C-alpha positions as CSV (number, residue, x, y, z in Angstrom):
1,M,93.3,92.1,106.7
2,R,96.2,93.8,108.5
3,W,98.6,96.0,106.7
4,I,102.1,97.4,107.0
5,T,104.0,99.8,104.8
6,V,105.1,98.6,101.3
7,K,108.8,98.0,101.1
8,E,111.0,99.6,98.5
9,T,112.1,96.3,97.0
10,V,109.6,93.5,96.3
11,E,105.9,94.3,96.7
12,L,104.1,91.7,98.7
13,F,100.4,91.4,99.2
14,V,98.6,88.9,101.4
15,V,95.1,88.1,100.3
16,T,92.9,86.6,102.9
17,E,90.1,84.3,101.9
18,S,89.9,82.9,98.3
19,T,88.5,86.1,96.9
20,V,88.8,89.8,97.7
21,R,86.9,92.8,96.4
22,Y,89.1,95.9,96.0
23,A,87.7,99.3,95.7
24,I,89.6,102.6,95.4
25,N,88.1,105.4,97.5
26,K,89.8,108.7,98.1
27,N,93.2,107.2,97.3
28,Q,92.8,104.5,99.9
29,V,92.5,100.8,99.2
30,Q,89.4,99.4,100.8
31,S,89.1,95.6,101.0
32,N,85.9,93.6,101.7
33,R,86.4,89.9,102.2
34,E,83.9,87.5,100.8
35,Q,83.6,84.4,103.0
36,R,84.3,81.6,100.5
37,G,86.6,79.3,102.4
38,G,89.5,80.2,104.5
39,R,92.5,79.8,102.2
40,E,95.3,82.4,102.1
41,V,97.4,83.2,99.1
42,L,100.7,85.1,99.3
43,V,101.2,87.4,96.3
44,I,104.8,88.3,95.4
45,C,105.3,90.6,92.5
46,E,108.1,92.6,91.0
47,D,106.0,93.7,88.0
48,H,106.6,97.5,87.5
49,A,103.0,98.3,86.6
50,I,101.8,96.7,89.9
51,H,104.6,98.4,91.7
52,R,103.4,101.8,90.5
53,W,99.8,101.0,91.3
54,A,100.7,99.9,94.8
55,R,102.4,103.2,95.5
56,R,99.7,105.3,94.0
57,S,97.1,103.8,96.2
58,D,99.2,103.7,99.4
59,A,98.9,99.9,99.3
60,L,100.0,98.3,102.5
61,V,101.3,94.8,103.1
62,D,100.3,92.2,105.6
63,A,103.1,91.3,108.0
64,Y,102.1,87.6,107.8
65,F,104.6,87.1,105.0
66,A,107.6,87.6,107.3
67,D,107.2,84.3,109.2
68,L,106.2,82.4,106.1
69,V,109.2,83.6,104.1
70,E,111.5,82.8,107.0
71,R,110.2,79.3,107.2
72,F,110.6,78.9,103.4
73,D,114.2,80.1,103.5
74,E,114.9,77.6,106.4
75,K,113.5,74.8,104.2
76,F,115.2,75.9,101.0
77,P,118.4,77.6,102.2
78,R,121.0,79.5,100.1
79,G,123.1,77.1,98.2
80,D,123.6,77.5,94.5
81,E,126.3,79.5,92.7
82,T,124.1,82.6,92.5
83,G,124.3,83.2,96.2
84,L,120.6,83.9,96.2
85,S,118.1,82.3,98.6
86,A,115.7,79.9,97.0
87,K,112.9,82.4,97.5
88,Q,114.8,85.1,95.6
89,Q,115.6,82.6,92.8
90,F,112.0,81.6,92.4
91,E,110.7,85.2,92.6
92,S,112.9,86.0,89.5
93,K,111.6,83.2,87.4
94,A,108.8,83.2,84.8
95,Y,105.3,82.9,85.9
96,G,103.5,79.5,85.5
97,K,100.1,78.0,85.8
98,V,98.7,77.7,89.3
99,G,95.6,75.9,90.7
100,L,93.1,78.4,91.9
101,P,90.7,78.0,94.9
102,D,88.0,76.6,92.6
103,G,90.3,73.8,91.6
104,K,90.7,74.9,88.0
105,P,94.2,75.7,86.7
106,R,94.3,79.1,85.2
107,S,97.1,81.3,83.7
108,L,96.7,84.9,84.6
109,S,99.1,87.8,84.3
110,L,99.6,90.0,87.4
111,T,98.4,93.0,85.3
112,N,95.2,91.2,84.5
113,I,94.7,90.3,88.2
114,F,95.1,93.8,89.4
115,E,93.2,95.4,86.5
116,N,90.2,93.3,87.6
117,A,90.8,94.2,91.2
118,I,91.1,97.9,90.6
119,G,88.1,97.9,88.5
120,G,86.1,96.9,91.5
121,G,85.4,93.3,90.3
122,I,86.1,90.2,92.3
123,A,89.6,88.9,91.5
124,T,90.1,85.2,92.3
125,V,93.9,85.3,92.6
126,G,96.4,82.7,91.6
127,V,100.0,83.7,92.3
128,F,103.1,83.1,90.3
129,A,106.3,82.9,92.4
130,G,108.0,79.7,91.5
131,V,106.8,76.1,91.8
132,K,108.6,75.1,95.0
133,F,107.5,78.3,96.8
134,L,103.9,77.7,95.8
135,E,104.1,74.1,96.8
136,F,105.5,75.1,100.2
137,L,102.8,77.8,100.5
138,Q,100.0,75.3,99.6
139,K,101.2,72.9,102.2
140,S,101.2,75.6,104.8
141,V,97.6,76.6,103.9
142,D,96.4,73.0,103.7
143,A,97.9,72.4,107.1
144,G,95.5,75.0,108.5
145,D,98.0,77.9,108.7
146,A,100.0,76.8,111.7
147,S,102.3,79.9,111.4
148,P,102.0,82.6,114.1
149,K,100.0,85.7,113.3
150,P,101.7,89.1,112.9
151,Q,102.8,90.5,116.2
152,R,102.3,94.2,115.7
153,S,100.1,97.0,116.7
154,D,96.9,97.5,114.6
155,N,97.5,101.3,114.6
156,A,100.6,101.4,112.3
157,V,98.7,104.1,110.3
158,I,96.5,106.6,112.0
159,S,94.0,109.0,110.3
160,N,92.8,112.1,112.2
161,S,89.6,114.1,112.1
162,I,90.6,116.3,109.1
163,G,91.9,113.5,106.9
164,M,95.6,113.6,107.7
165,R,97.3,110.3,107.8
166,F,100.3,109.3,109.9
167,V,102.6,106.3,109.8
168,R,104.6,104.9,112.6
169,I,108.3,105.3,112.2
170,P,110.3,102.7,114.2
171,R,113.0,103.9,116.5
172,G,116.6,103.3,115.4
173,T,120.1,104.5,114.8
174,F,121.4,106.2,111.7
175,L,124.2,108.4,110.3
176,M,122.9,112.0,110.2
177,G,124.6,114.4,107.8
178,S,126.5,113.7,104.7
179,P,129.9,112.1,103.8
180,L,132.7,114.4,102.6
181,G,132.4,113.3,99.0
182,E,128.7,113.8,98.5
183,I,127.8,116.1,95.6
184,G,126.3,119.4,96.8
185,R,127.3,118.9,100.5
186,G,127.2,121.9,102.8
187,N,129.9,122.6,105.4
188,D,127.3,122.2,108.2
189,E,126.5,118.6,107.4
190,Q,129.1,116.8,109.5
191,Q,128.2,113.2,109.5
192,H,127.6,111.7,113.0
193,E,125.6,108.8,114.5
194,V,122.2,109.6,116.1
195,R,119.9,107.3,118.0
196,L,116.2,107.9,118.2
197,S,114.9,106.1,121.3
198,R,111.2,106.1,120.5
199,D,108.9,105.3,117.7
200,F,107.0,108.3,116.3
201,Y,104.1,109.0,114.0
202,F,105.0,111.1,111.0
203,G,102.7,112.6,108.3
204,I,102.5,110.5,105.2
205,H,102.0,113.7,103.3
206,T,102.7,117.4,103.9
207,V,99.7,119.4,105.2
208,T,97.5,120.2,102.2
209,Q,95.7,123.5,101.4
210,M,92.4,122.0,102.3
211,Q,93.6,120.7,105.6
212,Y,95.2,124.0,106.6
213,E,92.0,125.9,105.7
214,K,89.9,123.5,107.8
215,V,91.9,124.4,110.9
216,I,92.9,128.0,110.3
217,G,90.0,129.2,108.3
218,K,92.0,130.6,105.4
219,N,94.4,129.4,102.7
220,P,97.6,131.5,102.4
221,S,99.0,129.5,99.5
222,H,100.5,131.3,96.5
223,F,99.8,128.3,94.3
224,Q,96.0,128.3,93.8
225,G,93.7,129.7,91.1
226,L,95.5,131.3,88.2
227,K,98.9,130.3,89.6
228,V,98.1,126.6,89.0
229,K,96.1,127.2,85.8
230,Y,92.8,126.9,87.8
231,V,93.2,123.2,88.6
232,D,91.9,122.1,91.9
233,S,94.7,122.9,94.3
234,S,93.0,121.6,97.5
235,N,95.3,118.6,97.6
236,H,98.5,120.6,96.9
237,P,100.7,121.3,99.9
238,V,99.9,124.5,101.7
239,D,102.6,127.0,101.0
240,S,103.7,130.5,102.1
241,V,103.6,129.6,105.8
242,S,106.1,130.8,108.3
243,Y,107.5,128.8,111.2
244,R,105.1,130.7,113.5
245,D,102.2,129.8,111.2
246,A,103.3,126.2,111.4
247,E,103.4,126.3,115.2
248,E,99.9,127.9,115.3
249,F,98.6,125.2,113.0
250,C,99.9,122.5,115.4
251,R,98.3,124.3,118.4
252,R,94.9,124.8,116.8
253,L,94.8,121.3,115.3
254,S,95.6,119.8,118.7
255,E,92.7,121.8,120.2
256,L,90.0,120.5,117.9
257,P,87.4,118.6,120.0
258,E,87.8,115.4,118.0
259,E,91.6,115.5,118.5
260,Q,91.3,116.2,122.2
261,V,88.9,113.3,122.7
262,A,91.3,111.0,120.9
263,G,94.2,112.4,123.0
264,R,96.2,113.4,119.9
265,R,98.7,116.3,119.9
266,Y,100.8,117.7,117.0
267,R,104.2,119.3,116.7
268,L,106.9,119.9,114.1
269,P,109.6,117.3,113.7
270,T,113.1,117.7,115.0
271,E,115.8,117.8,112.4
272,A,116.9,114.3,113.5
273,E,113.4,112.9,113.2
274,W,113.0,114.5,109.8
275,E,116.2,113.2,108.3
276,Y,115.8,109.7,109.8
277,A,112.3,109.5,108.3
278,C,113.5,110.8,105.0
279,R,116.4,108.4,104.8
280,A,114.2,105.4,105.7
281,G,117.3,103.2,106.2
282,S,119.3,104.7,103.3
283,K,122.8,106.2,103.6
284,T,122.8,107.9,100.2
285,A,122.2,111.5,99.0
286,F,118.6,110.7,98.4
287,S,116.3,108.1,100.0
288,F,116.4,106.1,96.8
289,G,120.2,106.3,96.1
290,N,122.8,108.7,94.8
291,D,121.8,109.1,91.2
292,A,119.9,112.4,90.7
293,A,118.7,111.1,87.3
294,N,116.1,109.1,89.3
295,L,114.9,112.1,91.2
296,G,111.9,112.8,88.9
297,S,110.2,109.6,90.1
298,Y,110.2,110.8,93.7
299,A,110.2,114.6,93.7
300,W,108.8,117.8,92.2
301,Y,111.8,120.0,91.8
302,D,113.1,122.6,89.3
303,A,113.5,120.2,86.4
304,N,109.9,118.9,86.3
305,S,107.7,121.1,88.5
306,G,106.7,123.7,85.9
307,E,107.5,126.3,88.5
308,M,104.6,125.3,90.8
309,T,103.6,122.8,93.5
310,H,101.7,119.6,92.7
311,A,99.2,117.4,94.5
312,V,100.8,115.5,97.4
313,G,101.4,111.8,96.9
314,S,101.7,112.0,93.1
315,K,105.3,110.7,93.2
316,R,106.8,107.6,94.6
317,P,107.2,107.3,98.4
318,N,110.3,106.3,100.3
319,A,110.7,103.0,102.1
320,F,108.7,104.2,105.1
321,G,105.8,105.1,102.8
322,L,106.3,108.9,103.1
323,Y,105.6,111.0,100.0
324,D,107.4,114.2,98.8
325,M,110.2,114.0,101.3
326,H,112.3,115.4,98.4
327,G,110.9,118.5,96.7
328,N,107.4,120.1,96.4
329,V,107.8,122.3,99.5
330,W,110.4,122.8,102.2
331,E,109.3,121.6,105.6
332,W,109.8,123.5,108.8
333,C,111.6,121.7,111.7
334,S,111.5,122.6,115.3
335,D,115.3,123.1,115.7
336,W,117.1,126.4,115.9
337,Y,119.9,126.5,113.4
338,D,123.5,126.4,114.5
339,K,126.2,125.6,111.9
340,E,128.4,123.9,114.6
341,Y,125.6,122.0,116.4
342,Y,126.4,118.6,114.9
343,A,129.9,118.7,116.4
344,S,128.5,118.6,120.0
345,S,124.9,117.5,119.6
346,P,123.6,114.7,121.9
347,A,123.9,111.2,120.4
348,T,120.4,110.3,121.5
349,D,117.2,112.3,120.6
350,P,118.9,115.6,119.7
351,S,116.4,118.5,119.6
352,G,118.6,121.3,118.4
353,P,120.2,124.3,120.2
354,D,118.4,126.0,123.1
355,S,118.2,129.3,121.2
356,G,119.0,131.0,117.9
357,S,117.8,133.4,115.3
358,F,116.8,131.0,112.5
359,R,114.8,127.8,112.2
360,V,115.8,124.9,110.0
361,L,113.8,123.7,107.0
362,R,114.3,120.3,105.2
363,G,113.5,118.6,101.9
364,G,113.8,121.2,99.2
365,S,111.0,122.5,97.0
366,W,109.6,122.8,93.5
367,N,112.1,125.5,92.8
368,N,115.3,123.7,93.8
369,E,118.1,121.8,92.1
370,P,119.0,118.3,93.2
371,D,121.7,119.5,95.6
372,C,119.1,121.2,97.7
373,V,116.6,118.3,98.0
374,R,119.2,115.8,99.4
375,C,118.4,114.1,102.7
376,A,121.1,116.1,104.6
377,S,120.5,119.6,103.1
378,R,119.6,122.0,106.0
379,P,118.9,125.6,105.1
380,Y,117.5,128.1,107.6
381,F,115.3,131.1,107.7
382,A,113.9,133.6,110.3
383,P,110.7,132.2,112.0
384,V,108.6,135.0,110.5
385,Y,109.7,134.4,106.9
386,R,107.0,133.2,104.4
387,I,107.6,132.3,100.7
388,S,105.8,130.0,98.3
389,E,108.4,127.3,98.9
390,F,107.6,126.7,102.6
391,G,105.2,124.1,103.9
392,I,104.5,121.8,106.9
393,R,104.7,118.1,107.8
394,L,103.7,117.1,111.3
395,V,104.5,114.6,114.0
396,L,101.6,113.1,115.9
397,E,102.1,112.5,119.6
């Protein structure tokens, strides 16, 4: 089973073979196929409970659906008064009875299906997505799956020797900075178009206390022990690290024997890389929109943090599958800070001024109001400065 990042809109799962055993292990979904025929079922769900489950487990989605959906839309094009494609219409309809691989019609809710799956049992999955879509899908399956296989690399997500996970961020063009009317906007956020010419791998999570200690040999974090009421803080973001500490972590991680053998090197992101990854295609104040009332679903910030950091990945990710891009801890970038840099920065792959006195941080922290955790917010501090709000997220080269 090949996987790509879950999208922000509709969750799609491709289940290969007639049955799949799911097991949750260290917050990753493991799948073991049982060879009981070669049928494929496409699962389309908008159920909120499943949506949350998918994000908690870093569920990833098979790219196979893209060609299948495209062919479905060609066969059933837009055409009614709603302006929706046939696929969209049928996705929004009530669930019905579907014949399962054993030939017996069965009515199952999506919640029941995934409760069985998460529990480690075998879930024989019938999918509810509208009669015509299912008929179309069944014909495709019965025809022997003539559709082309996904054309993508198998290394969209990479795990390293200390358990850090990186997702590939596709190259592209975006508007960096903020529009004049954005609430909380700083006068150093002039909006301008930036092009990133290369894909890059970005940390799905910030560096955790456990990961930092594995490399450096100590945990400098303020939020451990009594400060977090003696809960296990090993999976909290490392905090109280300076820019120089962050650079040293990159250097020593890159020098680990396992990383050298794999040819992996690590660095801090540029401001442009960070904001592009945070926005994940959005043009709004936050990656999920402009309404700060929804921030609590995505971020630990002053209104919900309880004045402390929290385990990475415990909020919803953005559309690139990145967690905690808003809040929890500020993240160091490699750029020197210059208030006027945006006015003259290169349009392609900007890497910041050649020199300066301060380095940029992004993302906001557990201690900040919504204005500070916006995509475009760009405070700066001296490279030697350490406080309990500062953390690290890395780029893998």
